[in-house]
PDB file of N, CA, C, O and CB in Angstrom:
ATOM      1  N   MET A   1     -56.480  25.577  66.255  1.00  0.00           N
ATOM      2  CA  MET A   1     -56.242  24.167  66.014  1.00  0.00           C
ATOM      3  C   MET A   1     -56.253  23.367  67.312  1.00  0.00           C
ATOM      4  O   MET A   1     -56.525  22.166  67.296  1.00  0.00           O
ATOM      5  CB  MET A   1     -54.922  23.978  65.295  1.00  0.00           C
ATOM      6  N   LYS A   2     -55.961  24.015  68.426  1.00  0.00           N
ATOM      7  CA  LYS A   2     -55.938  23.296  69.694  1.00  0.00           C
ATOM      8  C   LYS A   2     -57.312  22.760  70.069  1.00  0.00           C
ATOM      9  O   LYS A   2     -57.427  21.697  70.677  1.00  0.00           O
ATOM     10  CB  LYS A   2     -55.421  24.198  70.794  1.00  0.00           C
ATOM     11  N   ARG A   3     -58.343  23.494  69.706  1.00  0.00           N
ATOM     12  CA  ARG A   3     -59.691  23.089  70.082  1.00  0.00           C
ATOM     13  C   ARG A   3     -60.148  21.847  69.334  1.00  0.00           C
ATOM     14  O   ARG A   3     -61.030  21.132  69.809  1.00  0.00           O
ATOM     15  CB  ARG A   3     -60.660  24.220  69.832  1.00  0.00           C
ATOM     16  N   PHE A   4     -59.572  21.581  68.188  1.00  0.00           N
ATOM     17  CA  PHE A   4     -59.993  20.415  67.416  1.00  0.00           C
ATOM     18  C   PHE A   4     -59.579  19.110  68.079  1.00  0.00           C
ATOM     19  O   PHE A   4     -60.071  18.044  67.709  1.00  0.00           O
ATOM     20  CB  PHE A   4     -59.420  20.482  66.018  1.00  0.00           C
ATOM     21  N   ILE A   5     -58.670  19.184  69.062  1.00  0.00           N
ATOM     22  CA  ILE A   5     -58.297  17.986  69.805  1.00  0.00           C
ATOM     23  C   ILE A   5     -59.514  17.436  70.538  1.00  0.00           C
ATOM     24  O   ILE A   5     -59.647  16.221  70.685  1.00  0.00           O
ATOM     25  CB  ILE A   5     -57.153  18.290  70.800  1.00  0.00           C
ATOM     26  N   LEU A   6     -60.391  18.297  70.993  1.00  0.00           N
ATOM     27  CA  LEU A   6     -61.610  17.864  71.672  1.00  0.00           C
ATOM     28  C   LEU A   6     -62.803  17.750  70.733  1.00  0.00           C
ATOM     29  O   LEU A   6     -63.693  16.931  70.962  1.00  0.00           O
ATOM     30  CB  LEU A   6     -61.938  18.820  72.785  1.00  0.00           C
ATOM     31  N   VAL A   7     -62.832  18.551  69.694  1.00  0.00           N
ATOM     32  CA  VAL A   7     -64.010  18.605  68.823  1.00  0.00           C
ATOM     33  C   VAL A   7     -64.150  17.339  67.981  1.00  0.00           C
ATOM     34  O   VAL A   7     -65.246  16.788  67.880  1.00  0.00           O
ATOM     35  CB  VAL A   7     -63.935  19.827  67.909  1.00  0.00           C
ATOM     36  N   ILE A   8     -63.082  16.880  67.390  1.00  0.00           N
ATOM     37  CA  ILE A   8     -63.146  15.715  66.506  1.00  0.00           C
ATOM     38  C   ILE A   8     -63.634  14.460  67.236  1.00  0.00           C
ATOM     39  O   ILE A   8     -64.517  13.776  66.717  1.00  0.00           O
ATOM     40  CB  ILE A   8     -61.775  15.452  65.894  1.00  0.00           C
ATOM     41  N   PRO A   9     -63.096  14.126  68.426  1.00  0.00           N
ATOM     42  CA  PRO A   9     -63.640  12.951  69.116  1.00  0.00           C
ATOM     43  C   PRO A   9     -65.115  13.092  69.496  1.00  0.00           C
ATOM     44  O   PRO A   9     -65.858  12.110  69.465  1.00  0.00           O
ATOM     45  CB  PRO A   9     -62.835  12.681  70.357  1.00  0.00           C
ATOM     46  N   VAL A  10     -65.542  14.298  69.853  1.00  0.00           N
ATOM     47  CA  VAL A  10     -66.955  14.511  70.184  1.00  0.00           C
ATOM     48  C   VAL A  10     -67.826  14.252  68.965  1.00  0.00           C
ATOM     49  O   VAL A  10     -68.871  13.611  69.073  1.00  0.00           O
ATOM     50  CB  VAL A  10     -67.185  15.945  70.711  1.00  0.00           C
ATOM     51  N   ILE A  11     -67.406  14.741  67.813  1.00  0.00           N
ATOM     52  CA  ILE A  11     -68.169  14.516  66.580  1.00  0.00           C
ATOM     53  C   ILE A  11     -68.282  13.023  66.276  1.00  0.00           C
ATOM     54  O   ILE A  11     -69.359  12.538  65.927  1.00  0.00           O
ATOM     55  CB  ILE A  11     -67.508  15.249  65.396  1.00  0.00           C
ATOM     56  N   ILE A  12     -67.189  12.305  66.406  1.00  0.00           N
ATOM     57  CA  ILE A  12     -67.186  10.872  66.099  1.00  0.00           C
ATOM     58  C   ILE A  12     -68.060  10.097  67.075  1.00  0.00           C
ATOM     59  O   ILE A  12     -68.834   9.232  66.665  1.00  0.00           O
ATOM     60  CB  ILE A  12     -65.757  10.322  66.129  1.00  0.00           C
ATOM     61  N   ILE A  13     -67.942  10.405  68.371  1.00  0.00           N
ATOM     62  CA  ILE A  13     -68.728   9.701  69.383  1.00  0.00           C
ATOM     63  C   ILE A  13     -70.222   9.961  69.191  1.00  0.00           C
ATOM     64  O   ILE A  13     -71.029   9.035  69.259  1.00  0.00           O
ATOM     65  CB  ILE A  13     -68.293  10.130  70.794  1.00  0.00           C
ATOM     66  N   VAL A  14     -70.586  11.219  68.952  1.00  0.00           N
ATOM     67  CA  VAL A  14     -71.999  11.555  68.767  1.00  0.00           C
ATOM     68  C   VAL A  14     -72.549  10.886  67.511  1.00  0.00           C
ATOM     69  O   VAL A  14     -73.684  10.410  67.518  1.00  0.00           O
ATOM     70  CB  VAL A  14     -72.186  13.081  68.682  1.00  0.00           C
ATOM     71  N   TYR A  15     -71.764  10.841  66.434  1.00  0.00           N
ATOM     72  CA  TYR A  15     -72.229  10.211  65.201  1.00  0.00           C
ATOM     73  C   TYR A  15     -72.528   8.727  65.418  1.00  0.00           C
ATOM     74  O   TYR A  15     -73.590   8.240  65.031  1.00  0.00           O
ATOM     75  CB  TYR A  15     -71.186  10.382  64.091  1.00  0.00           C
ATOM     76  N   PHE A  16     -71.584   8.010  66.040  1.00  0.00           N
ATOM     77  CA  PHE A  16     -71.794   6.579  66.226  1.00  0.00           C
ATOM     78  C   PHE A  16     -72.912   6.294  67.227  1.00  0.00           C
ATOM     79  O   PHE A  16     -73.667   5.338  67.054  1.00  0.00           O
ATOM     80  CB  PHE A  16     -70.504   5.918  66.687  1.00  0.00           C
ATOM     81  N   PHE A  17     -73.023   7.108  68.261  1.00  0.00           N
ATOM     82  CA  PHE A  17     -74.110   6.917  69.216  1.00  0.00           C
ATOM     83  C   PHE A  17     -75.463   7.202  68.556  1.00  0.00           C
ATOM     84  O   PHE A  17     -76.433   6.481  68.789  1.00  0.00           O
ATOM     85  CB  PHE A  17     -73.911   7.826  70.447  1.00  0.00           C
ATOM     86  N   ALA A  18     -75.525   8.250  67.735  1.00  0.00           N
ATOM     87  CA  ALA A  18     -76.775   8.576  67.040  1.00  0.00           C
ATOM     88  C   ALA A  18     -77.147   7.477  66.051  1.00  0.00           C
ATOM     89  O   ALA A  18     -78.317   7.107  65.954  1.00  0.00           O
ATOM     90  CB  ALA A  18     -76.651   9.926  66.309  1.00  0.00           C
ATOM     91  N   MET A  19     -76.182   6.956  65.323  1.00  0.00           N
ATOM     92  CA  MET A  19     -76.478   5.874  64.385  1.00  0.00           C
ATOM     93  C   MET A  19     -76.962   4.631  65.120  1.00  0.00           C
ATOM     94  O   MET A  19     -77.883   3.957  64.660  1.00  0.00           O
ATOM     95  CB  MET A  19     -75.242   5.540  63.545  1.00  0.00           C
ATOM     96  N   TRP A  20     -76.352   4.328  66.247  1.00  0.00           N
ATOM     97  CA  TRP A  20     -76.772   3.173  67.035  1.00  0.00           C
ATOM     98  C   TRP A  20     -78.212   3.348  67.518  1.00  0.00           C
ATOM     99  O   TRP A  20     -79.024   2.430  67.413  1.00  0.00           O
ATOM    100  CB  TRP A  20     -75.826   2.965  68.232  1.00  0.00           C
ATOM    101  N   MET A  21     -78.522   4.534  68.050  1.00  0.00           N
ATOM    102  CA  MET A  21     -79.877   4.798  68.538  1.00  0.00           C
ATOM    103  C   MET A  21     -80.895   4.759  67.400  1.00  0.00           C
ATOM    104  O   MET A  21     -81.975   4.188  67.549  1.00  0.00           O
ATOM    105  CB  MET A  21     -79.932   6.158  69.242  1.00  0.00           C
ATOM    106  N   LEU A  22     -80.555   5.360  66.276  1.00  0.00           N
ATOM    107  CA  LEU A  22     -81.487   5.371  65.143  1.00  0.00           C
ATOM    108  C   LEU A  22     -81.695   3.966  64.583  1.00  0.00           C
ATOM    109  O   LEU A  22     -82.817   3.611  64.222  1.00  0.00           O
ATOM    110  CB  LEU A  22     -80.974   6.303  64.038  1.00  0.00           C
ATOM    111  N   ASN A  23     -80.645   3.169  64.505  1.00  0.00           N
ATOM    112  CA  ASN A  23     -80.783   1.798  63.999  1.00  0.00           C
ATOM    113  C   ASN A  23     -81.578   0.935  64.963  1.00  0.00           C
ATOM    114  O   ASN A  23     -82.341   0.068  64.539  1.00  0.00           O
ATOM    115  CB  ASN A  23     -79.407   1.173  63.754  1.00  0.00           C
ATOM    116  N   LYS A  24     -81.403   1.168  66.262  1.00  0.00           N
ATOM    117  CA  LYS A  24     -82.077   0.348  67.261  1.00  0.00           C
ATOM    118  C   LYS A  24     -83.554   0.711  67.389  1.00  0.00           C
ATOM    119  O   LYS A  24     -84.411  -0.173  67.395  1.00  0.00           O
ATOM    120  CB  LYS A  24     -81.389   0.496  68.609  1.00  0.00           C
ATOM    121  N   ASP A  25     -83.854   1.994  67.490  1.00  0.00           N
ATOM    122  CA  ASP A  25     -85.218   2.414  67.808  1.00  0.00           C
ATOM    123  C   ASP A  25     -86.042   2.866  66.604  1.00  0.00           C
ATOM    124  O   ASP A  25     -87.271   2.811  66.644  1.00  0.00           O
ATOM    125  CB  ASP A  25     -85.168   3.518  68.797  1.00  0.00           C
ATOM    126  N   TYR A  26     -85.393   3.303  65.551  1.00  0.00           N
ATOM    127  CA  TYR A  26     -86.115   3.866  64.406  1.00  0.00           C
ATOM    128  C   TYR A  26     -85.689   3.191  63.107  1.00  0.00           C
ATOM    129  O   TYR A  26     -85.271   3.865  62.166  1.00  0.00           O
ATOM    130  CB  TYR A  26     -85.880   5.382  64.314  1.00  0.00           C
ATOM    131  N   ALA A  27     -85.792   1.886  63.052  1.00  0.00           N
ATOM    132  CA  ALA A  27     -85.366   1.126  61.881  1.00  0.00           C
ATOM    133  C   ALA A  27     -86.267   1.379  60.677  1.00  0.00           C
ATOM    134  O   ALA A  27     -85.877   1.085  59.547  1.00  0.00           O
ATOM    135  CB  ALA A  27     -85.344  -0.356  62.204  1.00  0.00           C
ATOM    136  N   MET A  28     -87.469   1.922  60.900  1.00  0.00           N
ATOM    137  CA  MET A  28     -88.378   2.157  59.780  1.00  0.00           C
ATOM    138  C   MET A  28     -87.962   3.367  58.941  1.00  0.00           C
ATOM    139  O   MET A  28     -88.457   3.544  57.827  1.00  0.00           O
ATOM    140  CB  MET A  28     -89.795   2.352  60.295  1.00  0.00           C
ATOM    141  N   ILE A  29     -87.061   4.199  59.462  1.00  0.00           N
ATOM    142  CA  ILE A  29     -86.564   5.353  58.703  1.00  0.00           C
ATOM    143  C   ILE A  29     -85.499   4.864  57.724  1.00  0.00           C
ATOM    144  O   ILE A  29     -84.661   4.037  58.082  1.00  0.00           O
ATOM    145  CB  ILE A  29     -85.982   6.460  59.659  1.00  0.00           C
ATOM    146  N   ASP A  30     -85.527   5.364  56.507  1.00  0.00           N
ATOM    147  CA  ASP A  30     -84.558   4.948  55.490  1.00  0.00           C
ATOM    148  C   ASP A  30     -83.129   5.289  55.924  1.00  0.00           C
ATOM    149  O   ASP A  30     -82.898   6.265  56.637  1.00  0.00           O
ATOM    150  CB  ASP A  30     -84.878   5.619  54.138  1.00  0.00           C
ATOM    151  N   MET A  31     -82.178   4.464  55.479  1.00  0.00           N
ATOM    152  CA  MET A  31     -80.781   4.633  55.870  1.00  0.00           C
ATOM    153  C   MET A  31     -80.201   5.998  55.482  1.00  0.00           C
ATOM    154  O   MET A  31     -79.513   6.593  56.311  1.00  0.00           O
ATOM    155  CB  MET A  31     -79.952   3.542  55.248  1.00  0.00           C
ATOM    156  N   PRO A  32     -80.435   6.534  54.273  1.00  0.00           N
ATOM    157  CA  PRO A  32     -79.873   7.866  53.967  1.00  0.00           C
ATOM    158  C   PRO A  32     -80.387   8.966  54.902  1.00  0.00           C
ATOM    159  O   PRO A  32     -79.652   9.896  55.234  1.00  0.00           O
ATOM    160  CB  PRO A  32     -80.198   8.243  52.528  1.00  0.00           C
ATOM    161  N   ILE A  33     -81.629   8.859  55.317  1.00  0.00           N
ATOM    162  CA  ILE A  33     -82.187   9.848  56.240  1.00  0.00           C
ATOM    163  C   ILE A  33     -81.546   9.699  57.617  1.00  0.00           C
ATOM    164  O   ILE A  33     -81.251  10.697  58.275  1.00  0.00           O
ATOM    165  CB  ILE A  33     -83.724   9.698  56.341  1.00  0.00           C
ATOM    166  N   ARG A  34     -81.329   8.460  58.055  1.00  0.00           N
ATOM    167  CA  ARG A  34     -80.656   8.234  59.343  1.00  0.00           C
ATOM    168  C   ARG A  34     -79.240   8.782  59.323  1.00  0.00           C
ATOM    169  O   ARG A  34     -78.773   9.350  60.310  1.00  0.00           O
ATOM    170  CB  ARG A  34     -80.630   6.740  59.686  1.00  0.00           C
ATOM    171  N   ILE A  35     -78.560   8.612  58.203  1.00  0.00           N
ATOM    172  CA  ILE A  35     -77.194   9.140  58.085  1.00  0.00           C
ATOM    173  C   ILE A  35     -77.212  10.662  58.151  1.00  0.00           C
ATOM    174  O   ILE A  35     -76.362  11.263  58.808  1.00  0.00           O
ATOM    175  CB  ILE A  35     -76.534   8.669  56.765  1.00  0.00           C
ATOM    176  N   LEU A  36     -78.166  11.285  57.482  1.00  0.00           N
ATOM    177  CA  LEU A  36     -78.263  12.748  57.532  1.00  0.00           C
ATOM    178  C   LEU A  36     -78.582  13.254  58.938  1.00  0.00           C
ATOM    179  O   LEU A  36     -78.018  14.256  59.378  1.00  0.00           O
ATOM    180  CB  LEU A  36     -79.331  13.237  56.557  1.00  0.00           C
ATOM    181  N   ILE A  37     -79.476  12.571  59.641  1.00  0.00           N
ATOM    182  CA  ILE A  37     -79.814  12.972  61.007  1.00  0.00           C
ATOM    183  C   ILE A  37     -78.593  12.845  61.909  1.00  0.00           C
ATOM    184  O   ILE A  37     -78.295  13.756  62.682  1.00  0.00           O
ATOM    185  CB  ILE A  37     -80.977  12.119  61.555  1.00  0.00           C
ATOM    186  N   ALA A  38     -77.887  11.724  61.817  1.00  0.00           N
ATOM    187  CA  ALA A  38     -76.712  11.508  62.663  1.00  0.00           C
ATOM    188  C   ALA A  38     -75.597  12.500  62.322  1.00  0.00           C
ATOM    189  O   ALA A  38     -74.935  13.017  63.221  1.00  0.00           O
ATOM    190  CB  ALA A  38     -76.202  10.065  62.508  1.00  0.00           C
ATOM    191  N   ALA A  39     -75.386  12.768  61.029  1.00  0.00           N
ATOM    192  CA  ALA A  39     -74.352  13.714  60.625  1.00  0.00           C
ATOM    193  C   ALA A  39     -74.697  15.127  61.081  1.00  0.00           C
ATOM    194  O   ALA A  39     -73.826  15.859  61.550  1.00  0.00           O
ATOM    195  CB  ALA A  39     -74.162  13.681  59.106  1.00  0.00           C
ATOM    196  N   GLY A  40     -75.943  15.504  60.948  1.00  0.00           N
ATOM    197  CA  GLY A  40     -76.363  16.833  61.406  1.00  0.00           C
ATOM    198  C   GLY A  40     -76.198  16.999  62.900  1.00  0.00           C
ATOM    199  O   GLY A  40     -75.733  18.040  63.363  1.00  0.00           O
ATOM    200  N   GLY A  41     -76.574  15.986  63.658  1.00  0.00           N
ATOM    201  CA  GLY A  41     -76.407  16.039  65.113  1.00  0.00           C
ATOM    202  C   GLY A  41     -74.962  16.086  65.529  1.00  0.00           C
ATOM    203  O   GLY A  41     -74.607  16.797  66.469  1.00  0.00           O
ATOM    204  N   SER A  42     -74.117  15.334  64.839  1.00  0.00           N
ATOM    205  CA  SER A  42     -72.703  15.328  65.206  1.00  0.00           C
ATOM    206  C   SER A  42     -72.031  16.648  64.842  1.00  0.00           C
ATOM    207  O   SER A  42     -71.187  17.135  65.595  1.00  0.00           O
ATOM    208  CB  SER A  42     -71.982  14.166  64.521  1.00  0.00           C
ATOM    209  N   ILE A  43     -72.387  17.231  63.708  1.00  0.00           N
ATOM    210  CA  ILE A  43     -71.816  18.531  63.336  1.00  0.00           C
ATOM    211  C   ILE A  43     -72.289  19.616  64.300  1.00  0.00           C
ATOM    212  O   ILE A  43     -71.505  20.474  64.703  1.00  0.00           O
ATOM    213  CB  ILE A  43     -72.201  18.902  61.885  1.00  0.00           C
ATOM    214  N   LEU A  44     -73.555  19.581  64.665  1.00  0.00           N
ATOM    215  CA  LEU A  44     -74.068  20.557  65.632  1.00  0.00           C
ATOM    216  C   LEU A  44     -73.360  20.419  66.976  1.00  0.00           C
ATOM    217  O   LEU A  44     -72.994  21.424  67.585  1.00  0.00           O
ATOM    218  CB  LEU A  44     -75.585  20.385  65.816  1.00  0.00           C
ATOM    219  N   SER A  45     -73.166  19.207  67.438  1.00  0.00           N
ATOM    220  CA  SER A  45     -72.464  19.018  68.708  1.00  0.00           C
ATOM    221  C   SER A  45     -71.006  19.437  68.605  1.00  0.00           C
ATOM    222  O   SER A  45     -70.435  19.926  69.579  1.00  0.00           O
ATOM    223  CB  SER A  45     -72.556  17.562  69.154  1.00  0.00           C
ATOM    224  N   GLY A  46     -70.393  19.252  67.437  1.00  0.00           N
ATOM    225  CA  GLY A  46     -69.021  19.711  67.242  1.00  0.00           C
ATOM    226  C   GLY A  46     -68.918  21.227  67.283  1.00  0.00           C
ATOM    227  O   GLY A  46     -67.973  21.767  67.860  1.00  0.00           O
ATOM    228  N   VAL A  47     -69.870  21.916  66.684  1.00  0.00           N
ATOM    229  CA  VAL A  47     -69.876  23.385  66.711  1.00  0.00           C
ATOM    230  C   VAL A  47     -70.083  23.891  68.133  1.00  0.00           C
ATOM    231  O   VAL A  47     -69.412  24.828  68.566  1.00  0.00           O
ATOM    232  CB  VAL A  47     -70.977  23.944  65.782  1.00  0.00           C
ATOM    233  N   ILE A  48     -71.000  23.281  68.852  1.00  0.00           N
ATOM    234  CA  ILE A  48     -71.242  23.678  70.241  1.00  0.00           C
ATOM    235  C   ILE A  48     -69.993  23.439  71.082  1.00  0.00           C
ATOM    236  O   ILE A  48     -69.611  24.288  71.887  1.00  0.00           O
ATOM    237  CB  ILE A  48     -72.443  22.904  70.831  1.00  0.00           C
ATOM    238  N   THR A  49     -69.358  22.285  70.897  1.00  0.00           N
ATOM    239  CA  THR A  49     -68.134  21.983  71.638  1.00  0.00           C
ATOM    240  C   THR A  49     -67.034  22.972  71.283  1.00  0.00           C
ATOM    241  O   THR A  49     -66.284  23.394  72.162  1.00  0.00           O
ATOM    242  CB  THR A  49     -67.669  20.548  71.351  1.00  0.00           C
ATOM    243  N   PHE A  50     -66.924  23.344  70.034  1.00  0.00           N
ATOM    244  CA  PHE A  50     -65.893  24.272  69.588  1.00  0.00           C
ATOM    245  C   PHE A  50     -65.994  25.605  70.324  1.00  0.00           C
ATOM    246  O   PHE A  50     -64.980  26.174  70.728  1.00  0.00           O
ATOM    247  CB  PHE A  50     -65.997  24.495  68.081  1.00  0.00           C
ATOM    248  N   PHE A  51     -67.208  26.098  70.496  1.00  0.00           N
ATOM    249  CA  PHE A  51     -67.365  27.398  71.143  1.00  0.00           C
ATOM    250  C   PHE A  51     -67.404  27.318  72.667  1.00  0.00           C
ATOM    251  O   PHE A  51     -66.958  28.250  73.336  1.00  0.00           O
ATOM    252  CB  PHE A  51     -68.617  28.056  70.650  1.00  0.00           C
ATOM    253  N   LEU A  52     -67.917  26.245  73.224  1.00  0.00           N
ATOM    254  CA  LEU A  52     -68.033  26.157  74.679  1.00  0.00           C
ATOM    255  C   LEU A  52     -66.754  25.699  75.366  1.00  0.00           C
ATOM    256  O   LEU A  52     -66.535  26.025  76.532  1.00  0.00           O
ATOM    257  CB  LEU A  52     -69.145  25.224  75.038  1.00  0.00           C
ATOM    258  N   MET A  53     -65.921  24.965  74.681  1.00  0.00           N
ATOM    259  CA  MET A  53     -64.704  24.427  75.292  1.00  0.00           C
ATOM    260  C   MET A  53     -63.467  25.238  74.919  1.00  0.00           C
ATOM    261  O   MET A  53     -62.373  24.686  74.799  1.00  0.00           O
ATOM    262  CB  MET A  53     -64.510  22.979  74.878  1.00  0.00           C
ATOM    263  N   ARG A  54     -63.634  26.509  74.742  1.00  0.00           N
ATOM    264  CA  ARG A  54     -62.528  27.375  74.315  1.00  0.00           C
ATOM    265  C   ARG A  54     -61.381  27.343  75.322  1.00  0.00           C
ATOM    266  O   ARG A  54     -60.255  27.010  74.953  1.00  0.00           O
ATOM    267  CB  ARG A  54     -63.020  28.818  74.127  1.00  0.00           C
ATOM    268  N   ARG A  55     -61.634  27.674  76.553  1.00  0.00           N
ATOM    269  CA  ARG A  55     -60.582  27.732  77.575  1.00  0.00           C
ATOM    270  C   ARG A  55     -60.105  26.352  77.983  1.00  0.00           C
ATOM    271  O   ARG A  55     -58.912  26.154  78.213  1.00  0.00           O
ATOM    272  CB  ARG A  55     -61.077  28.478  78.799  1.00  0.00           C
ATOM    273  N   GLU A  56     -61.014  25.397  78.075  1.00  0.00           N
ATOM    274  CA  GLU A  56     -60.649  24.069  78.520  1.00  0.00           C
ATOM    275  C   GLU A  56     -59.689  23.392  77.535  1.00  0.00           C
ATOM    276  O   GLU A  56     -58.793  22.658  77.952  1.00  0.00           O
ATOM    277  CB  GLU A  56     -61.899  23.223  78.706  1.00  0.00           C
ATOM    278  N   ALA A  57     -59.868  23.630  76.259  1.00  0.00           N
ATOM    279  CA  ALA A  57     -58.992  23.023  75.260  1.00  0.00           C
ATOM    280  C   ALA A  57     -57.578  23.574  75.384  1.00  0.00           C
ATOM    281  O   ALA A  57     -56.610  22.823  75.263  1.00  0.00           O
ATOM    282  CB  ALA A  57     -59.537  23.268  73.843  1.00  0.00           C
ATOM    283  N   GLU A  58     -57.447  24.862  75.623  1.00  0.00           N
ATOM    284  CA  GLU A  58     -56.118  25.447  75.779  1.00  0.00           C
ATOM    285  C   GLU A  58     -55.447  24.903  77.031  1.00  0.00           C
ATOM    286  O   GLU A  58     -54.255  24.597  77.008  1.00  0.00           O
ATOM    287  CB  GLU A  58     -56.201  26.983  75.841  1.00  0.00           C
ATOM    288  N   ASN A  59     -56.198  24.778  78.129  1.00  0.00           N
ATOM    289  CA  ASN A  59     -55.638  24.215  79.351  1.00  0.00           C
ATOM    290  C   ASN A  59     -55.274  22.751  79.172  1.00  0.00           C
ATOM    291  O   ASN A  59     -54.278  22.290  79.729  1.00  0.00           O
ATOM    292  CB  ASN A  59     -56.618  24.370  80.501  1.00  0.00           C
ATOM    293  N   PHE A  60     -56.058  22.020  78.412  1.00  0.00           N
ATOM    294  CA  PHE A  60     -55.793  20.613  78.158  1.00  0.00           C
ATOM    295  C   PHE A  60     -54.480  20.437  77.404  1.00  0.00           C
ATOM    296  O   PHE A  60     -53.682  19.563  77.743  1.00  0.00           O
ATOM    297  CB  PHE A  60     -56.944  19.988  77.371  1.00  0.00           C
ATOM    298  N   VAL A  61     -54.251  21.258  76.389  1.00  0.00           N
ATOM    299  CA  VAL A  61     -53.034  21.160  75.592  1.00  0.00           C
ATOM    300  C   VAL A  61     -51.818  21.567  76.422  1.00  0.00           C
ATOM    301  O   VAL A  61     -50.771  20.923  76.340  1.00  0.00           O
ATOM    302  CB  VAL A  61     -53.143  22.038  74.334  1.00  0.00           C
ATOM    303  N   GLU A  62     -51.944  22.621  77.213  1.00  0.00           N
ATOM    304  CA  GLU A  62     -50.827  23.052  78.054  1.00  0.00           C
ATOM    305  C   GLU A  62     -50.471  22.001  79.099  1.00  0.00           C
ATOM    306  O   GLU A  62     -49.290  21.761  79.349  1.00  0.00           O
ATOM    307  CB  GLU A  62     -51.163  24.369  78.740  1.00  0.00           C
ATOM    308  N   ALA A  63     -51.456  21.379  79.705  1.00  0.00           N
ATOM    309  CA  ALA A  63     -51.200  20.328  80.692  1.00  0.00           C
ATOM    310  C   ALA A  63     -50.523  19.134  80.034  1.00  0.00           C
ATOM    311  O   ALA A  63     -49.637  18.520  80.629  1.00  0.00           O
ATOM    312  CB  ALA A  63     -52.509  19.888  81.372  1.00  0.00           C
ATOM    313  N   HIS A  64     -50.927  18.801  78.824  1.00  0.00           N
ATOM    314  CA  HIS A  64     -50.293  17.692  78.109  1.00  0.00           C
ATOM    315  C   HIS A  64     -48.829  18.010  77.812  1.00  0.00           C
ATOM    316  O   HIS A  64     -47.963  17.148  77.967  1.00  0.00           O
ATOM    317  CB  HIS A  64     -51.050  17.390  76.798  1.00  0.00           C
ATOM    318  N   ARG A  65     -48.552  19.228  77.392  1.00  0.00           N
ATOM    319  CA  ARG A  65     -47.154  19.617  77.106  1.00  0.00           C
ATOM    320  C   ARG A  65     -46.310  19.605  78.362  1.00  0.00           C
ATOM    321  O   ARG A  65     -45.149  19.199  78.315  1.00  0.00           O
ATOM    322  CB  ARG A  65     -47.100  21.007  76.466  1.00  0.00           C
ATOM    323  N   GLU A  66     -46.866  20.043  79.495  1.00  0.00           N
ATOM    324  CA  GLU A  66     -46.119  20.007  80.748  1.00  0.00           C
ATOM    325  C   GLU A  66     -45.776  18.583  81.157  1.00  0.00           C
ATOM    326  O   GLU A  66     -44.659  18.311  81.597  1.00  0.00           O
ATOM    327  CB  GLU A  66     -46.913  20.684  81.851  1.00  0.00           C
ATOM    328  N   ARG A  67     -46.730  17.680  81.012  1.00  0.00           N
ATOM    329  CA  ARG A  67     -46.471  16.272  81.349  1.00  0.00           C
ATOM    330  C   ARG A  67     -45.454  15.669  80.399  1.00  0.00           C
ATOM    331  O   ARG A  67     -44.653  14.827  80.803  1.00  0.00           O
ATOM    332  CB  ARG A  67     -47.773  15.455  81.311  1.00  0.00           C
ATOM    333  N   LYS A  68     -45.475  16.085  79.153  1.00  0.00           N
ATOM    334  CA  LYS A  68     -44.555  15.537  78.161  1.00  0.00           C
ATOM    335  C   LYS A  68     -43.116  16.003  78.427  1.00  0.00           C
ATOM    336  O   LYS A  68     -42.165  15.258  78.192  1.00  0.00           O
ATOM    337  CB  LYS A  68     -44.994  15.948  76.745  1.00  0.00           C
ATOM    338  N   ASN A  69     -42.966  17.229  78.914  1.00  0.00           N
ATOM    339  CA  ASN A  69     -41.629  17.786  79.154  1.00  0.00           C
ATOM    340  C   ASN A  69     -40.986  17.297  80.439  1.00  0.00           C
ATOM    341  O   ASN A  69     -39.795  17.523  80.647  1.00  0.00           O
ATOM    342  CB  ASN A  69     -41.702  19.279  79.186  1.00  0.00           C
ATOM    343  N   ARG A  70     -41.731  16.639  81.297  1.00  0.00           N
ATOM    344  CA  ARG A  70     -41.147  16.151  82.567  1.00  0.00           C
ATOM    345  C   ARG A  70     -40.233  14.998  82.365  1.00  0.00           C
ATOM    346  O   ARG A  70     -39.670  14.480  83.329  1.00  0.00           O
ATOM    347  CB  ARG A  70     -42.221  15.751  83.530  1.00  0.00           C
TER     348      ARG A  70
END
């Protein structure tokens, strides 16, 4: 569960950035297809973040708890 602290914001940021890029540059593509492309990209980036940020997420949570306890 600690890793989801980083994964969820990455998914949201990638989704909105992908939608912005698709709306700006590829307006001829239908909206449902753009939503599927953006959702697929955001889920893929979330999965990659989940596996690559394993140690960093644990260190991030521990550092936050240390600052909170001071």
